[in-house]
Biopython code that builds the backbone (N, CA, C, O; Angstrom):
import numpy as np
from Bio.PDB.StructureBuilder import StructureBuilder

atoms = [
    (1, "MET", "N", (97.281, 121.757, 82.443)),
    (1, "MET", "CA", (95.997, 121.195, 82.047)),
    (1, "MET", "C", (96.243, 119.769, 81.572)),
    (1, "MET", "O", (97.101, 119.526, 80.723)),
    (2, "ILE", "N", (95.499, 118.851, 82.114)),
    (2, "ILE", "CA", (95.570, 117.450, 81.697)),
    (2, "ILE", "C", (94.165, 117.015, 81.311)),
    (2, "ILE", "O", (93.200, 117.281, 82.028)),
    (3, "GLN", "N", (94.062, 116.355, 80.191)),
    (3, "GLN", "CA", (92.797, 115.757, 79.779)),
    (3, "GLN", "C", (93.009, 114.257, 79.667)),
    (3, "GLN", "O", (94.041, 113.791, 79.183)),
    (4, "VAL", "N", (92.026, 113.523, 80.118)),
    (4, "VAL", "CA", (92.062, 112.072, 79.973)),
    (4, "VAL", "C", (90.846, 111.686, 79.146)),
    (4, "VAL", "O", (89.702, 111.929, 79.530)),
    (5, "ARG", "N", (91.122, 111.088, 78.016)),
    (5, "ARG", "CA", (90.035, 110.713, 77.106)),
    (5, "ARG", "C", (89.714, 109.229, 77.246)),
    (5, "ARG", "O", (90.524, 108.441, 77.733)),
    (6, "ASP", "N", (88.538, 108.879, 76.816)),
    (6, "ASP", "CA", (88.093, 107.490, 76.742)),
    (6, "ASP", "C", (88.114, 106.779, 78.092)),
    (6, "ASP", "O", (88.449, 105.597, 78.169)),
    (7, "VAL", "N", (87.756, 107.500, 79.160)),
    (7, "VAL", "CA", (87.647, 106.878, 80.481)),
    (7, "VAL", "C", (86.378, 106.039, 80.476)),
    (7, "VAL", "O", (85.301, 106.563, 80.189)),
    (8, "PRO", "N", (86.477, 104.758, 80.783)),
    (8, "PRO", "CA", (85.279, 103.918, 80.797)),
    (8, "PRO", "C", (84.220, 104.476, 81.761)),
    (8, "PRO", "O", (84.544, 104.998, 82.827)),
    (9, "LEU", "N", (82.986, 104.354, 81.369)),
    (9, "LEU", "CA", (81.872, 104.878, 82.159)),
    (9, "LEU", "C", (81.883, 104.327, 83.582)),
    (9, "LEU", "O", (81.616, 105.057, 84.537)),
    (10, "ARG", "N", (82.191, 103.047, 83.720)),
    (10, "ARG", "CA", (82.226, 102.428, 85.047)),
    (10, "ARG", "C", (83.272, 103.107, 85.928)),
    (10, "ARG", "O", (83.003, 103.389, 87.096)),
    (11, "LEU", "N", (84.456, 103.373, 85.388)),
    (11, "LEU", "CA", (85.525, 104.021, 86.142)),
    (11, "LEU", "C", (85.150, 105.455, 86.483)),
    (11, "LEU", "O", (85.346, 105.902, 87.613)),
    (12, "HIS", "N", (84.619, 106.164, 85.518)),
    (12, "HIS", "CA", (84.191, 107.546, 85.762)),
    (12, "HIS", "C", (83.156, 107.589, 86.885)),
    (12, "HIS", "O", (83.227, 108.437, 87.775)),
    (13, "GLY", "N", (82.204, 106.677, 86.835)),
    (13, "GLY", "CA", (81.172, 106.633, 87.870)),
    (13, "GLY", "C", (81.748, 106.329, 89.243)),
    (13, "GLY", "O", (81.348, 106.943, 90.232)),
    (14, "GLU", "N", (82.670, 105.399, 89.315)),
    (14, "GLU", "CA", (83.281, 105.041, 90.595)),
    (14, "GLU", "C", (84.084, 106.204, 91.162)),
    (14, "GLU", "O", (84.007, 106.490, 92.357)),
    (15, "LEU", "N", (84.849, 106.870, 90.317)),
    (15, "LEU", "CA", (85.614, 108.030, 90.783)),
    (15, "LEU", "C", (84.689, 109.143, 91.258)),
    (15, "LEU", "O", (84.960, 109.794, 92.267)),
    (16, "THR", "N", (83.611, 109.357, 90.537)),
    (16, "THR", "CA", (82.636, 110.371, 90.931)),
    (16, "THR", "C", (82.009, 110.026, 92.276)),
    (16, "THR", "O", (81.860, 110.898, 93.132)),
    (17, "ARG", "N", (81.639, 108.757, 92.469)),
    (17, "ARG", "CA", (81.050, 108.330, 93.747)),
    (17, "ARG", "C", (82.034, 108.533, 94.899)),
    (17, "ARG", "O", (81.656, 109.019, 95.965)),
    (18, "ARG", "N", (83.295, 108.161, 94.682)),
    (18, "ARG", "CA", (84.292, 108.315, 95.744)),
    (18, "ARG", "C", (84.546, 109.784, 96.068)),
    (18, "ARG", "O", (84.716, 110.149, 97.231)),
    (19, "ALA", "N", (84.571, 110.611, 95.051)),
    (19, "ALA", "CA", (84.754, 112.044, 95.277)),
    (19, "ALA", "C", (83.606, 112.608, 96.106)),
    (19, "ALA", "O", (83.831, 113.333, 97.074)),
    (20, "LYS", "N", (82.378, 112.274, 95.724)),
    (20, "LYS", "CA", (81.202, 112.756, 96.456)),
    (20, "LYS", "C", (81.211, 112.267, 97.893)),
    (20, "LYS", "O", (80.856, 113.015, 98.804)),
    (21, "ALA", "N", (81.614, 111.013, 98.107)),
    (21, "ALA", "CA", (81.658, 110.453, 99.459)),
    (21, "ALA", "C", (82.634, 111.218, 100.349)),
    (21, "ALA", "O", (82.479, 111.239, 101.570)),
    (22, "ARG", "N", (83.628, 111.840, 99.743)),
    (22, "ARG", "CA", (84.618, 112.610, 100.491)),
    (22, "ARG", "C", (84.314, 114.100, 100.459)),
    (22, "ARG", "O", (85.087, 114.910, 100.969)),
    (23, "GLY", "N", (83.183, 114.457, 99.856)),
    (23, "GLY", "CA", (82.797, 115.864, 99.786)),
    (23, "GLY", "C", (83.694, 116.680, 98.879)),
    (23, "GLY", "O", (83.930, 117.863, 99.128)),
    (24, "MET", "N", (84.195, 116.051, 97.826)),
    (24, "MET", "CA", (85.129, 116.693, 96.911)),
    (24, "MET", "C", (84.555, 116.710, 95.507)),
    (24, "MET", "O", (83.666, 115.929, 95.166)),
    (25, "THR", "N", (85.085, 117.618, 94.702)),
    (25, "THR", "CA", (84.759, 117.575, 93.282)),
    (25, "THR", "C", (85.585, 116.452, 92.659)),
    (25, "THR", "O", (86.587, 116.014, 93.222)),
    (26, "LEU", "N", (85.153, 116.005, 91.508)),
    (26, "LEU", "CA", (85.894, 114.967, 90.805)),
    (26, "LEU", "C", (87.302, 115.454, 90.471)),
    (26, "LEU", "O", (88.267, 114.700, 90.599)),
    (27, "THR", "N", (87.420, 116.699, 90.047)),
    (27, "THR", "CA", (88.733, 117.258, 89.720)),
    (27, "THR", "C", (89.653, 117.256, 90.935)),
    (27, "THR", "O", (90.808, 116.844, 90.841)),
    (28, "ASP", "N", (89.143, 117.717, 92.076)),
    (28, "ASP", "CA", (89.959, 117.741, 93.293)),
    (28, "ASP", "C", (90.352, 116.334, 93.730)),
    (28, "ASP", "O", (91.480, 116.098, 94.164)),
    (29, "TYR", "N", (89.417, 115.414, 93.612)),
    (29, "TYR", "CA", (89.698, 114.032, 94.009)),
    (29, "TYR", "C", (90.789, 113.422, 93.125)),
    (29, "TYR", "O", (91.719, 112.794, 93.630)),
    (30, "ILE", "N", (90.676, 113.604, 91.833)),
    (30, "ILE", "CA", (91.676, 113.056, 90.916)),
    (30, "ILE", "C", (93.026, 113.745, 91.133)),
    (30, "ILE", "O", (94.068, 113.094, 91.059)),
    (31, "GLN", "N", (93.015, 115.044, 91.397)),
    (31, "GLN", "CA", (94.268, 115.739, 91.671)),
    (31, "GLN", "C", (94.928, 115.180, 92.928)),
    (31, "GLN", "O", (96.148, 115.025, 92.968)),
    (32, "GLU", "N", (94.135, 114.875, 93.951)),
    (32, "GLU", "CA", (94.676, 114.279, 95.175)),
    (32, "GLU", "C", (95.318, 112.920, 94.890)),
    (32, "GLU", "O", (96.392, 112.610, 95.405)),
    (33, "ILE", "N", (94.651, 112.122, 94.072)),
    (33, "ILE", "CA", (95.196, 110.806, 93.699)),
    (33, "ILE", "C", (96.530, 110.984, 92.962)),
    (33, "ILE", "O", (97.502, 110.287, 93.252)),
    (34, "LEU", "N", (96.566, 111.911, 92.020)),
    (34, "LEU", "CA", (97.786, 112.143, 91.244)),
    (34, "LEU", "C", (98.921, 112.665, 92.125)),
    (34, "LEU", "O", (100.067, 112.243, 91.972)),
    (35, "GLU", "N", (98.612, 113.574, 93.039)),
    (35, "GLU", "CA", (99.636, 114.104, 93.943)),
    (35, "GLU", "C", (100.196, 113.000, 94.838)),
    (35, "GLU", "O", (101.405, 112.925, 95.057)),
    (36, "ARG", "N", (99.316, 112.149, 95.352)),
    (36, "ARG", "CA", (99.752, 111.041, 96.211)),
    (36, "ARG", "C", (100.651, 110.087, 95.425)),
    (36, "ARG", "O", (101.683, 109.646, 95.931)),
    (37, "GLU", "N", (100.268, 109.774, 94.215)),
    (37, "GLU", "CA", (101.056, 108.860, 93.389)),
    (37, "GLU", "C", (102.405, 109.473, 93.028)),
    (37, "GLU", "O", (103.432, 108.796, 93.083)),
    (38, "ALA", "N", (102.405, 110.745, 92.660)),
    (38, "ALA", "CA", (103.650, 111.404, 92.260)),
    (38, "ALA", "C", (104.616, 111.581, 93.425)),
    (38, "ALA", "O", (105.824, 111.696, 93.213)),
    (39, "SER", "N", (104.103, 111.604, 94.647)),
    (39, "SER", "CA", (104.975, 111.801, 95.809)),
    (39, "SER", "C", (105.625, 110.499, 96.283)),
    (39, "SER", "O", (106.570, 110.522, 97.072)),
    (40, "ARG", "N", (105.118, 109.378, 95.801)),
    (40, "ARG", "CA", (105.680, 108.083, 96.187)),
    (40, "ARG", "C", (106.942, 107.806, 95.369)),
    (40, "ARG", "O", (107.013, 108.157, 94.191)),
    (41, "PRO", "N", (107.938, 107.174, 96.000)),
    (41, "PRO", "CA", (109.118, 106.819, 95.210)),
    (41, "PRO", "C", (108.769, 105.746, 94.190)),
    (41, "PRO", "O", (107.890, 104.916, 94.421)),
    (42, "SER", "N", (109.458, 105.772, 93.077)),
    (42, "SER", "CA", (109.236, 104.755, 92.045)),
    (42, "SER", "C", (109.794, 103.425, 92.528)),
    (42, "SER", "O", (110.631, 103.403, 93.431)),
    (43, "PRO", "N", (109.350, 102.319, 91.950)),
    (43, "PRO", "CA", (109.934, 101.019, 92.334)),
    (43, "PRO", "C", (111.454, 101.006, 92.172)),
    (43, "PRO", "O", (112.163, 100.422, 92.991)),
    (44, "GLU", "N", (111.948, 101.643, 91.123)),
    (44, "GLU", "CA", (113.396, 101.690, 90.907)),
    (44, "GLU", "C", (114.102, 102.392, 92.057)),
    (44, "GLU", "O", (115.166, 101.955, 92.495)),
    (45, "GLN", "N", (113.509, 103.487, 92.551)),
    (45, "GLN", "CA", (114.100, 104.213, 93.679)),
    (45, "GLN", "C", (114.092, 103.355, 94.945)),
    (45, "GLN", "O", (115.064, 103.351, 95.700)),
    (46, "VAL", "N", (113.005, 102.637, 95.176)),
    (46, "VAL", "CA", (112.916, 101.774, 96.351)),
    (46, "VAL", "C", (113.971, 100.676, 96.273)),
    (46, "VAL", "O", (114.666, 100.410, 97.254)),
    (47, "PHE", "N", (114.094, 100.041, 95.119)),
    (47, "PHE", "CA", (115.072, 98.966, 94.962)),
    (47, "PHE", "C", (116.493, 99.488, 95.135)),
    (47, "PHE", "O", (117.339, 98.806, 95.714)),
    (48, "GLU", "N", (116.758, 100.685, 94.640)),
    (48, "GLU", "CA", (118.092, 101.271, 94.793)),
    (48, "GLU", "C", (118.396, 101.533, 96.265)),
    (48, "GLU", "O", (119.516, 101.299, 96.717)),
    (49, "ARG", "N", (117.413, 102.015, 97.011)),
    (49, "ARG", "CA", (117.621, 102.225, 98.456)),
    (49, "ARG", "C", (117.928, 100.908, 99.156)),
    (49, "ARG", "O", (118.804, 100.838, 100.018)),
    (50, "ILE", "N", (117.203, 99.879, 98.776)),
    (50, "ILE", "CA", (117.430, 98.561, 99.387)),
    (50, "ILE", "C", (118.833, 98.071, 99.047)),
    (50, "ILE", "O", (119.554, 97.591, 99.922)),
    (51, "ARG", "N", (119.222, 98.191, 97.773)),
    (51, "ARG", "CA", (120.557, 97.730, 97.361)),
    (51, "ARG", "C", (121.667, 98.491, 98.076)),
    (51, "ARG", "O", (122.739, 97.937, 98.320)),
    (52, "SER", "N", (121.422, 99.748, 98.414)),
    (52, "SER", "CA", (122.472, 100.578, 99.019)),
    (52, "SER", "C", (122.662, 100.297, 100.511)),
    (52, "SER", "O", (123.639, 100.756, 101.103)),
    (53, "ARG", "N", (121.760, 99.567, 101.112)),
    (53, "ARG", "CA", (121.857, 99.287, 102.550)),
    (53, "ARG", "C", (122.731, 98.075, 102.819)),
    (53, "ARG", "O", (122.872, 97.182, 101.984)),
    (54, "ASP", "N", (123.310, 98.073, 104.006)),
    (54, "ASP", "CA", (124.114, 96.929, 104.441)),
    (54, "ASP", "C", (123.199, 95.736, 104.692)),
    (54, "ASP", "O", (122.077, 95.899, 105.171)),
    (55, "PRO", "N", (123.685, 94.524, 104.365)),
    (55, "PRO", "CA", (122.876, 93.333, 104.628)),
    (55, "PRO", "C", (122.619, 93.170, 106.128)),
    (55, "PRO", "O", (123.418, 93.600, 106.960)),
    (56, "VAL", "N", (121.509, 92.552, 106.446)),
    (56, "VAL", "CA", (121.147, 92.283, 107.838)),
    (56, "VAL", "C", (121.540, 90.848, 108.161)),
    (56, "VAL", "O", (121.163, 89.915, 107.451)),
    (57, "GLU", "N", (122.293, 90.682, 109.227)),
    (57, "GLU", "CA", (122.716, 89.344, 109.660)),
    (57, "GLU", "C", (121.653, 88.776, 110.594)),
    (57, "GLU", "O", (121.338, 89.368, 111.626)),
    (58, "LEU", "N", (121.112, 87.640, 110.227)),
    (58, "LEU", "CA", (120.042, 87.013, 111.006)),
    (58, "LEU", "C", (120.573, 85.871, 111.871)),
    (58, "LEU", "O", (119.789, 85.092, 112.413)),
    (59, "GLY", "N", (121.864, 85.766, 112.003)),
    (59, "GLY", "CA", (122.440, 84.730, 112.856)),
    (59, "GLY", "C", (122.164, 83.328, 112.351)),
    (59, "GLY", "O", (122.010, 82.403, 113.148)),
    (60, "GLY", "N", (122.099, 83.158, 111.049)),
    (60, "GLY", "CA", (121.871, 81.842, 110.466)),
    (60, "GLY", "C", (120.404, 81.430, 110.424)),
    (60, "GLY", "O", (120.081, 80.353, 109.923)),
    (61, "LEU", "N", (119.518, 82.268, 110.939)),
    (61, "LEU", "CA", (118.085, 81.951, 110.940)),
    (61, "LEU", "C", (117.435, 82.492, 109.663)),
    (61, "LEU", "O", (117.955, 83.406, 109.023)),
    (62, "THR", "N", (116.305, 81.916, 109.313)),
    (62, "THR", "CA", (115.518, 82.425, 108.203)),
    (62, "THR", "C", (114.462, 83.374, 108.749)),
    (62, "THR", "O", (114.233, 83.426, 109.957)),
    (63, "GLY", "N", (113.831, 84.111, 107.876)),
    (63, "GLY", "CA", (112.725, 84.977, 108.299)),
    (63, "GLY", "C", (111.619, 84.172, 108.952)),
    (63, "GLY", "O", (111.031, 84.608, 109.941)),
    (64, "ALA", "N", (111.330, 82.990, 108.401)),
    (64, "ALA", "CA", (110.294, 82.121, 108.981)),
    (64, "ALA", "C", (110.686, 81.696, 110.394)),
    (64, "ALA", "O", (109.836, 81.636, 111.282)),
    (65, "ASP", "N", (111.980, 81.397, 110.608)),
    (65, "ASP", "CA", (112.438, 81.034, 111.950)),
    (65, "ASP", "C", (112.188, 82.170, 112.935)),
    (65, "ASP", "O", (111.739, 81.940, 114.058)),
    (66, "LEU", "N", (112.474, 83.378, 112.517)),
    (66, "LEU", "CA", (112.287, 84.538, 113.396)),
    (66, "LEU", "C", (110.820, 84.768, 113.721)),
    (66, "LEU", "O", (110.483, 85.098, 114.857)),
    (67, "VAL", "N", (109.942, 84.597, 112.734)),
    (67, "VAL", "CA", (108.504, 84.751, 112.980)),
    (67, "VAL", "C", (108.030, 83.682, 113.955)),
    (67, "VAL", "O", (107.296, 83.974, 114.899)),
    (68, "ARG", "N", (108.455, 82.435, 113.720)),
    (68, "ARG", "CA", (108.076, 81.333, 114.611)),
    (68, "ARG", "C", (108.532, 81.614, 116.045)),
    (68, "ARG", "O", (107.776, 81.415, 116.996)),
    (69, "GLU", "N", (109.759, 82.071, 116.184)),
    (69, "GLU", "CA", (110.312, 82.368, 117.515)),
    (69, "GLU", "C", (109.524, 83.483, 118.191)),
    (69, "GLU", "O", (109.218, 83.404, 119.380)),
    (70, "SER", "N", (109.196, 84.523, 117.424)),
    (70, "SER", "CA", (108.425, 85.630, 117.969)),
    (70, "SER", "C", (107.040, 85.166, 118.415)),
    (70, "SER", "O", (106.569, 85.570, 119.479)),
    (71, "ARG", "N", (106.392, 84.334, 117.626)),
    (71, "ARG", "CA", (105.070, 83.812, 118.001)),
    (71, "ARG", "C", (105.150, 82.935, 119.234)),
    (71, "ARG", "O", (104.286, 82.992, 120.109)),
    (72, "ARG", "N", (106.194, 82.123, 119.295)),
    (72, "ARG", "CA", (106.385, 81.252, 120.452)),
    (72, "ARG", "C", (106.554, 82.110, 121.720)),
    (72, "ARG", "O", (105.959, 81.812, 122.757)),
    (73, "GLU", "N", (107.355, 83.158, 121.631)),
    (73, "GLU", "CA", (107.567, 84.049, 122.768)),
    (73, "GLU", "C", (106.302, 84.751, 123.188)),
    (73, "GLU", "O", (106.111, 85.038, 124.369)),
    (74, "ALA", "N", (105.423, 85.035, 122.222)),
    (74, "ALA", "CA", (104.163, 85.709, 122.526)),
    (74, "ALA", "C", (103.084, 84.708, 122.945)),
    (74, "ALA", "O", (101.959, 85.099, 123.254)),
    (75, "GLY", "N", (103.427, 83.419, 122.955)),
    (75, "GLY", "CA", (102.468, 82.403, 123.358)),
    (75, "GLY", "C", (101.413, 82.099, 122.332)),
    (75, "GLY", "O", (100.322, 81.645, 122.678)),
    (76, "ARG", "N", (101.719, 82.343, 121.058)),
    (76, "ARG", "CA", (100.737, 82.109, 119.994)),
    (76, "ARG", "C", (101.075, 80.902, 119.148)),
    (76, "ARG", "O", (100.475, 80.703, 118.092)),
    (77, "GLU", "N", (102.020, 80.093, 119.587)),
    (77, "GLU", "CA", (102.349, 78.911, 118.788)),
    (77, "GLU", "C", (102.590, 77.736, 119.698)),
    (77, "GLU", "O", (102.882, 76.638, 119.224)),
]
sb = StructureBuilder()
sb.init_structure("model")
sb.init_model(0)
sb.init_chain("A")
sb.init_seg("    ")
for serial, (resi, resn, name, xyz) in enumerate(atoms, 1):
    if name == "N":
        sb.init_residue(resn, " ", resi, " ")
    sb.init_atom(name, np.array(xyz, "f"), 0.0, 1.0, " ", f" {name:<3s}", serial, name[0])
structure = sb.get_structure()
């Protein structure tokens, strides 16, 4: 059981509207939001995954160089 106190009226109304738009109860809608959030990795977990990966060699190019080259190849630059 979780209770959330002092939810601003504007927020409560918006959550209620979104729940109704999806044909859900407010409780079910909020539970869905909480489940989605809890299933996502934390920023710390994401950063740790990034740190654990081998660096990518770009052949001396920058990310901007690669985007420019890709656009040029696609005829958009």
